[in-house]
C-alpha positions, 0 to 999 in steps of 0.5 A: 504564494505556493509553498516551496518544493522539497525532495525526500530520498526514498532509496534511489528515488526523489519524492517531491513534497511541500509543507505548509500550515502551522497547526498542532497536528500533521496531515499527510495527503496521498493524492490520486493516480496522478498529481502535481503539487505545484499545479494545484496552487494555480487553481483558486479553488484548490489553493483556497481549499488547501489554505483552509486546511493549513489554517488549522493543520500542518499539511504535507503534500507529495507527488507519488513516484512516477507522477508530477515532480517526483522521479519517473522510472522505467519500473512500475511502482507498487504499493510497497514502494509507495508506502516506503516513499510516504515514510521517507516524506514523513521523515524528511518533513520531521513528522513522527506521527500524522493523520493520513488522508488518501484521495481516490486511488491514493486511498488504497495506499493510505489504508495499507499504510495505516494498517502496516504502520499504526505507530505513525498514523493517528487517524485515517481519512479516505475521500472518493476511495476504493478497496477494489479496482473494479469499483473504479473501472467495473468493466474491461470495456470501460478501462479500454476506453480510458486507455484509448483516451490516453493514446489519442487525447491525453493532455486535452482535458476532455476527461473533465466530465468524468471527474468534475461534472460541475465544470463541464463546458468551462473552457478555462478549467478544461485548459487547466485540467489538460495541463494537469494531465500533462504535468501529472504523467506522460501517456506511457507512464499513465498507462503503466500506472493504470495497469498496475492499479488494475491489480489493486485489491486490499479488501482482505486487509481492511479489518486490520485498520485500527486507526479512527477512520473517516470516509467521505464520499459524494453520492453521485460521484461518476468516477468511483461509485458511492458503493465503494465508500460504503464497502470501506465503511462496512469493513474497516472497524468502527469507520465513520461514513459521511455521504456528501451531496454532489457529483464532483470527484475532485474534492476541492470543487463544489459548493460543499468543498470547504465543508469537506475541508472542515470535516477533515480538520474537525475529525483530526483535531477532535481529541476523542478520536486520537488513539496513541499506542502506549502498550508494549504490544500492538496489533499491526499488519505484517507479512509472515514468512515461515521456512522449513528444511524438507526431510530434516529427519532423514538428513539427521540420520544420514549425517549424524549429530555432528554433521547435522549441527554443522549443516544447521549452523550453515543454514541458520547463518544463510537465512539470517543473512537474507533476512537482514538483506531484505529488512525482515525481522527474525521472530523465532527459529526452530533449528530446521525452520524460521518464522520472520515478519516483514512490513512489505510482502514483495521483500518477504517473497524475494527473501524466501526465494533468495533463501531457497536459492542459497540453500542449493550449494548446501544441498538443502531443500527448503519450503516456504509459506507467506501470508499477510495479516494482522498480528499482535506484536510484542517485543519478542514474539507475534501472535494471531490467526495470521501466524497459524495461516502462514504456517499451514501454507508452508506445510502445503508447499513442496520442496523448493517452493514458495506458496502465498495467500491471495492477500499477499498476491494482491498486495504485490501488484506492480512488483513484477512478481509472477504466480501460478494458481496452486488451487484451493486447499484445506488448511489444518484447523481452518474451516474454509478452503484457501486459494494459494499461489506458487511464486513462479518468477521473481524479476532481477532484484532491485536495490534493497533499502 
């Protein structure tokens, strides 16, 4: 009998999830680009595979926003929102810390979650996953073929051969797969999701993953090449790659499907793989925002000490209001500037733009720089090369300008934020040149959670 469906609230969005199994450790499974948690259980192979996991683990399975039983919205979901959805599901399921497993497209989200929230991720497992969208659709022509299929044949199940070659010609399975397509997402939703996915590139954050990592990939996978798994294993520190015989992208199909489930359970339950965070400091992926008042020395001279102090007080109150509104954390203030960190790059950008806009009535011009990278975070401060990079990026910005690194730009795919290429720059103390981007458009801000 399928597990009961529950709903977690993530802001204004309802995320459908199931919990089953009674094992000692939690496993959160982040599915591929579409899913339907009820429809899994209609297929004996899928039910058997999930039950196998549930015999040893407590499993939490959910549909990402915009797919399956979760809310569908007009706005494209982005990685940051989906990461918050995963946290909301864990909170609703009363899971403080869990193994995180990302399947196919869900691997990007799982990897980002592991890097940004190490305190909630005990181990990371990736199956058929990729860091760059080009590992899934290597050419524009291939993506256009997929869009044509969505427009003309979505729901027919004829895409089966691309995901499960072993089931080619199986009319019953194709019928199930067609219903899977229809229940997973409508044609317009699927096209929108794929347009967002086409911007995915998390290669720069892979070295920031500190959780023990297992990468599983079938050698003849026709959907995501084995090279994608090898790339992940090469760039995630101390990751273990297991290459599995077979050509099915669907992990619960094939003669070795149960072997895959057992490998997942074994890796999670091996006590040597656990690495709980016990130190007062930790390395974590964050988005760093530096702001600075432009021409502050000249303003001091024109206003005098008293006038400058009053202006600084108004500046500081305004910046702190925006930091709180966008759920950032103030790390340091230098009088005419701030250092803040965020666990979401889109919110950090929106905060920077809100600060600049709020400075207009005060007659102040501010510049801002952002970079996403790994830092050592203590109770009172953050350290690391990423902090210096963000500071150098800010120093490059013009008045009332927000500059970001490529990493930040790549991680906000689907947010509606737009950028202009600001070219390559030599940053003080950094050997290689860095390509920077100017924030050119920020869509109307959604409710900040």
